[in-house]
C-alpha positions, 0 to 999 in steps of 0.5 A, a space after each residue: 880164833 879161840 875155837 880154832 885154837 882149841 880144836 887144833 890143841 885137841 887134835 894134836 894129842 889125839 892123832 899123835 898116838 899110834 894105834 894098831 890096825 889090821 894089815 889084812 883088812 879084807 879078812 876083817 869083819 864089818 864094824 867099828 875098829 876101836 872103842 873110844 876113850 877121849 881125854 881133853 885138857 879143858 872142861 868147857 868145849 865150844 861148838 866146832 871143836 874137833 874131837 877126833 875121828 871114828 874108825 869104821 869099815 864094812 869090809 869094802 872100799 867105801 870110806 864114807 858112812 852115815 853116822 849119828 850120835 845119841 847125844 845132841 851136843 855131838 855130831 859125826 861127819 860122813 868121814 867119821 870126824 867127831 865134833 862138838 855141836 853144842 857147848 859142852 861142860 864136863 862137870 863130872 870130869 867125863 861124859 859118855 855117849 854112843 855113836 851109831 853107824 850104818 854100813 852099805 847093807 843098811 845094818 846098824 853098828 854102835 860104839 861107846 865113847 867116853 870123853 874125859 877131862 885130865 890136866 897135863 903138864 907141858 913137859 909130858 906133852 913133849 914125851 916121845 910116844 912113838 913106842 906106844 904098843 898095840 896092846 891097850 890093856 897095858 896101863 904103862 903105855 896108856 899113861 904115856 898116851 895120856 902124856 900128850 897135853 892140851 889135845 884130846 887123846 883117842 884111845 882105840 882098844 882092840 875090837 872083839 872078834 877082829 883078827 889082824 896082824 898088828 902094825 904101826 899106823 900114823 893117823 891123819 892130822 886135821 888142821 882147820 882152815 883160815 887160822 889166824 896164827 901166830 905163824 909158824 904154828 905147831 900142829 904135831 910132833 914127830 919122834 923116833 924111838 931111836 931118839 933115846 939112844 942117838 941124836 936124830 935129825 928130822 926133815 920133810 919132803 913132798 908137796 907143801 915141804 920142798 915142792 910147791 907150795 914150798 915151805 907151807 909146812 916146816 919141821 924143827 930138825 932137832 925136836 921133830 915139831 911140825 909147823 904150818 907157816 900160813 893159813 890154809 884154804 880148804 877150797 884151794 886144797 883140802 889135803 896135803 901128803 908128804 914124807 917125814 924122815 928121821 936121820 941119825 947123826 953119821 948113820 943115815 936113815 934110822 926109820 923108814 919114811 913116814 907118810 904124813 897126811 894133813 886134812 884141812 878142816 872146813 869152816 863156813 867161810 864161803 857164802 852160797 852163789 846163785 848160778 845166775 842172777 835172774 831165773 826165768 820161768 813160765 807157767 800156764 794160768 790154768 796150771 794146778 796147785 803143786 805144778 813145778 815152774 822152774 828150779 833155782 840153783 846156788 852153789 857153796 864152795 864149803 865142804 858139802 858134807 858140813 852144814 856150811 856147804 849145804 844150801 837151803 832156799 826160801 822166798 823172801 817176797 813176791 811182787 805183786 803181792 795179791 793176797 795173804 796166801 802166796 801163790 808160789 812156794 819153793 822146796 828149801 832143799 831142791 830149789 824147785 818153785 811150784 804153785 802153792 795156791 790157785 788164782 793165776 790170771 794172765 789177763 790181770 797179772 801176766 808177770 810175777 817177780 820173786 826174791 829168792 834167798 839161798 843160805 847155808 847152815 840150815 838156812 841160818 848162815 851166810 846168804 845170797 839173793 837172786 830174783 825169779 821172773 815168772 811169766 804167766 802164759 795164756 790158757 784158754 780160760 775165755 770163750 770166744 763170743 759173737 759180736 751179734 747173735 743173728 746174722 742176715 744175708 741175701 744171695 742170688 740163686 745160682 751164684 758161683 760156688 765159693 761166694 762169700 755170703 756173710 762174715 761173722 765177727 767174734 771177740 776173745 779175752 785170751 792173748 791175741 794170736 795164740 791157739 787160745 785166741 784163734 777161733 774155729 767155726 763149725 755149722 752145728 745145725 740147719 744145713 742138712 743139704 751141706 749147702 754152706 761152709 764156714 772157714 776162719 778168716 786170716 785174722 783168726 777172729 772172723 767166720 766166713 760163710 760161703 756157699 759150696 752148692 748152688 742155691 735154688 730160689 724155687 727149691 728153698 728161698 730161705 736158709 736158717 742154720 746155727 754156727 758155733 765158735 771155739 778155739 784151736 785148743 780146748 778150754 782150760 776150764 768148763 766154758 759155754 760154747 757160743 753160737 750164732 744164727 745165720 739167715 740167708 735169703 735167696 734172691 730170685 733171678 731169671 734162670 735160663 731154660 734147661 734142656 732135658 736131657 742136656 745132651 740128646 742123641 738121635 740116629 738118622 740116615 744120612 740121606 734124609 730129604 730136606 725139611 724132614 723132621 729129625 727130632 723135637 728138643 725142648 727145654 723147661 723154664 725153672 722160674 716157676 714163679 714167673 710166667 714166661 715162654 720158651 723159644 728156640 734157636 740153633 746156636 751152632 750148626 757147622 755144616 748148616 744142615 738144620 732148622 728149628 721151629 722157634 716155638 716148638 723146638 722141632 728140628 728139621 733137615 735144612 740141606 742134605 746131610 752127608 756122613 762122609 762130611 768133614 763135619 762128621 766125627 765117628 759118624 756123629 754130627 754135633 749141633 748146639 741148640 739154644 732155648 731162651 725166655 721172653 724176660 726183659 733180660 732173656 736168659 739162654 740155656 743150651 743143649 747139645 744135639 748129637 745126630 748119629 748118621 746111618 750110612 747109605 750107599 751114596 759114594 761110588 768107589 774111586 781109584 786113588 792113583 792118577 798117573 802111572 808109567 809103564 814099559 811098552 816091552 814086557 811091561 810089569 803089572 800095576 796094582 791100583 788102590 780102590 777107596 770107597 767113602 761109604 762104610 764097610 757094608 757098601 764097599 768091597 768086593 769091587 768090580 772093574 771094567 775098561 771102556 773105549 780103546 782101553 779095552 784093546 790096549 790094556 787089561 784090568 782085573 781085581 786082585 784076590 781079595 777084590 780090593 785092588 785093580 791089577 792093570 797091565 799093557 795088553 799090546 806094545 804101544 809107541 812111547 807117549 801119554 795115554 788115557 785109560 778109562 776104567 769103571 769101578 763098582 762096589 758090592 751094591 753095583 754103584 759105580 763111576 768112571 775113572 780116568 788114569 794117565 799112563 805114560 808108555 816108555 821105550 823100556 823093558 820090564 819093571 825098570 821104567 825109564 822114559 826120555 823127555 819128549 813129546 808126541 810130535 817127536 821134538 826133544 827137550 833141548 829144542 823146546 827149551 831153545 824156542 822158549 829162550 828165543 821167545 823170552 829174549 824177544 819179549 825183553 827187547 819189546 819192553 826196552 823199546 817201549 821204555 825208550 819211547 816213553 822216556 822220549 815222550 816225557 822229554 818232549 812234554 817236559 823240557 825242564 826235566 831234561 837236565 840230570 839234577 841228581 848232583 846239581 846244586 841250585 842257589 836261590 837268593 833272597 825273597 825279601 819281605 811281603 808286599 806291605 814290607 817297607 823295612 830295610 833289612 841287612 841281607 849280609 847275614 844270609 850271604 855268609 853261608 854262600 860265601 863259605 861254600 866250596 869252589 865246587 859249588 860256586 865260581 869263587 876263589 879261595 883266599 890266597 893265604 889258604 891252600 885250595 882244597 882238591 875237589 874232584 869234578 863230577 864223573 861222566 860215568 854214573 858208576 863212579 858217583 860213590 867214589 866221587 862223593 867219598 873223595 869230595 867229602 874228605 876234601 870238604 872236611 879239610 877245607 877251612 872255608 866249608 861251613 860246619 854242620 852246625 852253622 847258624 842259618 838266619 831266616 829274616 822277618 818277611 813282614 806282616 799282612 799281604 794283599 794277595 788272596 788266600 790259597 787255602 781253598 780250591 774253590 776259585 769261582 769267587 775270584 771272578 772270571 778267569 781263563 784256565 784253558 792256558 793250563 792245557 798247553 802246559 802238558 798232561 800234568 796240568 790238564 787235571 788242574 785245568 779241568 778242576 778250576 775251569 769246570 771241564 768235563 773231566 771234573 770229578 769233584 
């Protein structure tokens, strides 16, 4: 409270003095605007006392500069505010020191400052100083300047070399924040030079006066004393600008409105605040010294240009604290946390917690704390290791490719399921033929050896090679690479004989006589360590043309071959030959034999057409197509000739290219069907006779139209009538036969003469068995019959119920459907008809019977029995009589 009051008292005098400034500042040379003379009313000045403001310009719009003082007891802020840094006592009544400033170009400028102590009376403090002239050499005006009591006075004499137009300038008023009063508290005194001649009234307008915040500042209208009514908070508002007015009684404004600027001076009343309570960082365990992990950040609402607004950081503690040398450090200005010493090991300590402090005033002021959680991530500092140094396996030779030979297991101390833990394998030696491959298993800790080429016991029965293991990422530190030896023993199996070549092609004429040798096709047994013989057989011979000798593999013709057969494709016939050994489990190898059949002239040319139509008057020529199944060398040009009567009635000749026959009618023939005999031969003279069905019609030219008739002259309708009569006669015969058969059946089986399709027969009770002496109530069995409708029995419906209307059975069987539908509807409405789910009772018949079993048809043990009477029952019982009596028809 005392320090703040002192500062306020000093400022009131220093900044109420009007000084001269250059209104044409753009023409001013860079430098300090004034030399500085400061007067104070106390000899003992405490730290934080504001002495005044240094005026400096570099000719630009810049308002903040870098200042320093050659006396450590004083400090200058970037805005030029001069303050007491350490306690000062003016033993000699004054103290001289210098202030240095650097402009935007980096040039240094110095100004001298004198701080003087002089006691002043309170009356002088209220003296009007508004008429103070700009000429600071005037001692009279200087005395008036010194009349301001209990505040420092800034005296700014004219700087040499500056050329400016003089005018009044009101300096800013600096008021510290958080002043405890009492309020209202005087901060300055505003006077008008007209007050010596007139009665002046003072007022203020603007923010903080008559605008929000209203009445923060007030003024005594008679004396011009400016007051602040409550404590100020720089963090809420750091600057207030309002207008001061001077009005003469009855004359209006005597002065132009004067701008008052009140700067709220900061005090260290806000402690730093971290932007978050917990900071998180990650660092690899193999990171070098000085590696930056993360940055903590704290803010302070105080003025960043003062020590109270500048935050410094430090580490308070580390958990776990593993050694006397901390593993982490922090930049006290930037808040960057970095590694200060090596020794991170994720496998031992995967996480660290740091307590961080942020403090203002060079780290000695207000404080705040936060903690940082640093996670140590894995780096590849552990090499994978095999669980065993040698792996052995046995694989059968000629096993399918991709067969899993062996699985190698490794361990790794790094964090599971990370690139530093995942393994990868490679074969580094011992497999020059590239027979094997190694891949990583799905769990990333297994190496799986597979064969990518077929293994041959006879070529090499044992394979030994080395497999190295590494991680997906390189080692973070130099580490040895683990290797393991893999030994694969090849197991001998019975291999099938191998034909050489696998496909054999021979060329033979198609007319080889049976038993002629085609070729010898042999195979060798790759099992050289076994003493086995090879034998042969034909596996596939689609046409059945070949035989092979079992021991020699000589293939011969079994039946005549034909190049034109459907089993031949592109003149080649394919057969599959097998070779097998004499092992206990024989193995069979196959080879393909392709016989290229050479064509021979074994097929005579033939005419494709089988029938033609021709007019018997001015007939048109017909072109017949000739084909030959033999190859081109045995085909065209063809020749044609007619035979028999065809020579007289027809003409035939070859077309221009000798590939087709031009046939025409030579004489006019009656309409009818004729047979033309032709003989066609190829260029080798091989021929055959062909027949052609020719229909001659009564017509002219190329438009052949024939009436349907036969050679005898009968028309088609007559023929159809005859066929219809024959068909009708056959139907009558069939009907007579059916009628006769039905009469015969009726005679032999009189029981079947009645139509039983819609008759209902009611059978009464059977009673018990022969040994059943019990008495049963048969009334239950009769209940169903009692409820049957009248159409089924000759009983009368009770009189109190309406009788259902049932239709009698129709005589015409075509009406049977209607009869069923009508009676079904009547039964649905008949209350005496039994329901579908009525109870049917089947009574007990008793146990045991003296009758013999019927389970067997063998009746010879039942004694002599005459079964001839069965013959009298008709043909249906004749078979049963023969079976039981042993007749001649018994075919059991």
